C-alpha positions as a printed NumPy array, in Angstrom:
array([[ 77.968, -18.741,  39.136],
       [ 76.003, -15.734,  40.481],
       [ 78.381, -15.293,  43.392],
       [ 81.546, -13.268,  43.091],
       [ 84.381, -13.31 ,  45.564],
       [ 84.883, -10.233,  47.725],
       [ 88.047,  -8.195,  47.803],
       [ 90.473,  -9.499,  50.383],
       [ 91.109,  -7.199,  53.317],
       [ 93.998,  -7.74 ,  55.691],
       [ 95.05 ,  -6.026,  58.885],
       [ 98.419,  -5.849,  60.631],
       [ 98.166,  -5.765,  64.413],
       [101.034,  -4.871,  66.743],
       [101.066,  -4.843,  70.509],
       [102.647,  -1.705,  71.945],
       [105.442,  -3.057,  74.133],
       [106.975,   0.311,  75.056],
       [104.873,   3.447,  75.283],
       [106.815,   6.325,  73.755],
       [104.365,   9.008,  74.952],
       [106.983,  10.528,  77.272],
       [109.896,  10.273,  74.829],
       [111.629,  13.285,  73.338],
       [111.102,  13.521,  69.575],
       [112.107,  15.926,  66.826],
       [111.667,  15.847,  63.052],
       [113.656,  17.622,  60.341],
       [112.371,  18.96 ,  58.062],
       [108.895,  19.289,  59.453],
       [105.855,  17.876,  57.669],
       [104.171,  19.766,  54.842],
       [101.903,  22.543,  56.195],
       [ 98.82 ,  20.725,  54.833],
       [ 99.538,  17.552,  56.819],
       [101.06 ,  18.587,  60.145],
       [ 99.101,  16.163,  62.323],
       [ 99.726,  17.101,  65.954],
       [103.371,  17.854,  65.288],
       [106.156,  15.419,  66.121],
       [104.131,  13.918,  68.985],
       [101.764,  12.47 ,  66.351],
       [104.338,   9.706,  65.925],
       [104.376,   8.671,  69.606],
       [100.77 ,   9.231,  70.734],
       [ 99.666,   5.57 ,  70.266],
       [ 96.824,   6.659,  67.948],
       [ 96.582,   5.02 ,  64.534],
       [ 95.547,   6.946,  61.443],
       [ 93.036,   5.623,  58.92 ],
       [ 92.923,   5.463,  55.138],
       [ 91.086,   8.817,  55.25 ],
       [ 94.125,  11.065,  55.568],
       [ 92.566,  14.359,  54.462],
       [ 91.469,  16.582,  57.361],
       [ 93.042,  14.124,  59.802],
       [ 95.365,  15.116,  62.602],
       [ 96.814,  11.596,  62.871],
       [ 99.103,  11.795,  59.828],
       [102.313,  13.624,  59.046],
       [102.686,  14.104,  55.281],
       [106.062,  14.78 ,  53.676],
       [106.882,  15.873,  50.15 ],
       [110.615,  15.684,  50.866],
       [113.165,  13.15 ,  49.661],
       [114.571,  12.569,  53.164],
       [113.323,  13.118,  56.726],
       [115.279,  12.622,  59.954],
       [113.596,  11.759,  63.254],
       [115.451,  11.82 ,  66.58 ],
       [113.93 ,   9.991,  69.559],
       [115.298,  10.05 ,  73.092],
       [114.325,   7.479,  75.733],
       [114.607,   8.329,  79.427],
       [115.185,   5.877,  80.975],
       [116.886,   3.823,  78.237],
       [114.856,   0.87 ,  76.924],
       [115.758,  -2.501,  75.437],
       [114.818,  -2.601,  71.761],
       [115.409,  -4.976,  68.857],
       [112.939,  -3.591,  66.303],
       [111.784,  -0.178,  65.102],
       [108.399,  -0.082,  63.374],
       [107.268,   2.77 ,  61.12 ],
       [103.537,   2.899,  60.41 ],
       [102.648,   4.466,  57.071],
       [ 99.964,   5.047,  54.47 ],
       [100.203,   4.032,  50.818],
       [ 97.741,   5.707,  48.452],
       [ 99.345,   6.041,  45.041],
       [ 96.18 ,   7.576,  43.559],
       [ 96.964,  10.514,  45.887],
       [100.72 ,  10.344,  45.025],
       [101.532,   8.835,  48.447],
       [104.137,   6.112,  47.917],
       [105.682,   3.621,  50.34 ],
       [108.946,   4.422,  52.061],
       [111.91 ,   3.489,  49.879],
       [114.632,   3.313,  52.523],
       [114.867,   3.411,  56.309],
       [118.074,   3.744,  58.337],
       [118.232,   3.512,  62.114],
       [121.292,   5.009,  63.801],
       [122.674,   5.176,  67.309],
       [125.124,   8.04 ,  67.833],
       [125.687,   8.39 ,  64.061],
       [126.436,   4.655,  63.676],
       [124.001,   2.723,  61.502],
       [122.482,  -0.155,  63.499],
       [119.67 ,  -1.195,  61.137],
       [118.435,  -0.648,  57.606],
       [115.472,  -1.513,  55.406],
       [115.436,  -1.173,  51.621],
       [112.023,  -1.425,  49.972],
       [112.563,  -3.06 ,  46.585],
       [108.848,  -2.594,  45.792],
       [108.73 ,   1.159,  46.459],
       [108.358,   1.997,  42.744],
       [105.785,  -0.732,  42.054],
       [102.045,  -0.22 ,  41.77 ],
       [100.598,  -1.1  ,  45.191],
       [ 97.005,  -1.123,  46.448],
       [ 95.945,   1.558,  48.928],
       [ 96.773,   0.318,  52.407],
       [ 98.139,   0.966,  55.861],
       [101.611,  -0.581,  56.005],
       [104.108,  -1.028,  58.825],
       [107.782,  -1.264,  57.951],
       [109.985,  -3.155,  60.423],
       [113.708,  -2.533,  60.892],
       [115.632,  -5.015,  63.048],
       [118.425,  -3.613,  65.214],
       [120.797,  -5.235,  67.747],
       [118.938,  -6.187,  70.943],
       [120.246,  -3.842,  73.649],
       [119.432,  -0.753,  75.715],
       [119.094,   2.483,  73.758],
       [118.804,   6.006,  75.1  ],
       [118.545,   7.69 ,  71.695],
       [117.916,   6.672,  68.082],
       [117.971,   8.56 ,  64.809],
       [115.658,   7.307,  62.074],
       [116.246,   8.441,  58.504],
       [113.33 ,   7.954,  56.114],
       [113.733,   8.246,  52.357],
       [110.934,   8.439,  49.826],
       [110.672,   7.572,  46.172],
       [112.624,  10.459,  44.604],
       [110.937,  10.378,  41.215],
       [107.483,   8.932,  40.737],
       [107.8  ,   6.12 ,  38.145],
       [106.751,   6.434,  34.502],
       [103.597,   4.307,  34.943],
       [102.06 ,   6.97 ,  37.261],
       [100.4  ,  10.263,  36.124],
       [102.826,  12.171,  38.406],
       [105.882,  10.639,  36.761],
       [109.174,  12.368,  37.427],
       [107.958,  14.408,  40.42 ],
       [108.729,  13.955,  44.125],
       [106.522,  11.334,  45.794],
       [104.793,  11.967,  49.11 ],
       [105.024,   9.676,  52.129],
       [102.776,   9.658,  55.186],
       [103.597,   8.276,  58.637],
       [101.477,   8.131,  61.776],
       [103.334,   6.061,  64.377],
       [106.73 ,   4.883,  65.472],
       [106.748,   1.79 ,  67.663],
       [109.649,  -0.074,  69.238],
       [109.895,  -3.67 ,  70.419]])
């Protein structure tokens, strides 16, 4: 009876199948000036951020409703999944991604809708996976959407939620 169970800790591990270090990447709009990381290359530098996001150059923080990321691959690579690595820390008003669209030449090839985006979630590092048709791609556009209005249960209710991302991986 004197023993209490510990909190459960879990870890997602992904093998980098395609290094994107040499890929062309652009982001619009850019991250908030307080969380610029190392610019757009933060997302393709193969370096994971930690739960300590303040004073870190491994996170891009956005206080926008929608962000568009364009990635070019030269030479083209065979892909069937796009992975977006993110931080969830609702005590700091950082919510999970609500919606992800992956497009090739303006045509949607994959989508992810997060039905739990407005729910109370423990602080964690979370990777969102979007399946796309298995083929060679030379360019992809990734549209990320945040929670537009923080839910009523949160002290920041009604305001724009933040989202933080640190890596894009492809398989």
